[in-house]
Wavefront OBJ file of the C-alpha trace (Angstrom):
o trace
v -15.714 25.154 33.378
v -17.805 21.961 33.140
v -19.558 23.324 30.048
v -16.186 24.051 28.448
v -14.955 20.552 29.251
v -18.082 19.038 27.724
v -17.673 21.128 24.578
v -13.986 20.178 24.206
v -14.844 16.480 24.625
v -17.575 16.817 21.982
v -15.129 18.435 19.585
v -12.558 15.673 20.162
v -15.268 13.094 19.474
v -16.155 14.940 16.255
v -12.500 14.807 15.208
v -12.450 11.067 15.880
v -15.609 10.657 13.786
v -13.855 12.470 10.928
v -10.812 10.202 11.280
v -12.872 7.013 11.352
v -15.393 8.076 8.709
v -18.410 7.599 10.961
v -19.484 7.399 14.552
v -19.900 3.610 14.943
v -16.554 3.231 16.696
v -16.588 6.572 18.514
v -20.035 6.040 20.007
v -18.793 2.910 21.813
v -15.851 4.615 23.568
v -16.444 6.327 26.914
v -14.705 9.597 27.719
v -12.504 7.922 30.322
v -11.614 4.780 28.336
v -8.060 4.272 27.129
v -8.016 5.135 23.440
v -5.249 2.609 22.753
v -7.101 -0.188 24.544
v -10.253 0.809 22.667
v -8.489 0.191 19.372
v -7.113 3.569 18.330
v -3.883 2.859 16.450
v -0.702 4.871 16.876
v -1.218 6.414 13.437
v -4.808 7.370 14.242
v -3.718 8.901 17.556
v -1.071 11.002 15.802
v -3.698 12.128 13.273
v -6.024 13.042 16.127
v -3.302 15.055 17.857
v -2.569 16.983 14.644
v -6.290 17.597 14.122
v -6.560 18.848 17.695
v -3.739 21.338 17.085
v -5.689 22.767 14.154
v -9.066 22.691 15.909
v -7.931 24.207 19.196
v -5.066 26.428 18.004
v -2.117 25.052 19.936
v 0.947 22.850 19.447
v 1.729 19.802 21.538
v 4.873 20.095 23.639
v 7.526 17.460 23.019
v 7.499 16.628 26.718
v 3.746 16.190 27.154
v 2.961 13.528 29.746
v 1.777 10.267 28.141
v -1.169 10.223 30.539
v -2.509 13.367 28.825
v -2.921 11.300 25.634
v -4.758 8.407 27.275
v -8.450 9.206 26.801
v -10.908 11.732 25.451
v -11.245 13.075 28.977
v -7.482 13.478 29.505
v -7.076 15.103 26.083
v -9.852 17.573 26.925
v -8.302 18.300 30.321
v -4.984 19.065 28.605
v -6.628 21.462 26.142
v -8.392 23.262 28.980
v -5.187 23.482 31.027
v -3.278 25.208 28.242
v -6.131 27.589 27.543
v -5.747 28.783 31.132
l 1 2 3 4 5 6 7 8 9 10 11 12 13 14 15 16 17 18 19 20 21 22 23 24 25 26 27 28 29 30 31 32 33 34 35 36 37 38 39 40 41 42 43 44 45 46 47 48 49 50 51 52 53 54 55 56 57 58 59 60 61 62 63 64 65 66 67 68 69 70 71 72 73 74 75 76 77 78 79 80 81 82 83 84
């Protein structure tokens, strides 16, 4: 499972790099840091969530816990939890 978690986090980082057009910003954010506090706008977060749906083949539930959207780590944990 740790290898899967690492791979999902890497993929989320790659999606963020695509959204920001480079890795300058993404390389400064730790996996556990709050994305919002790190400077990810609401629009960028929504774009990331849509990109994650495409990349990982799932749809976000309307009632997803806000904490699941907090960081790269929490996003990865959510993806792994729905993969079963």
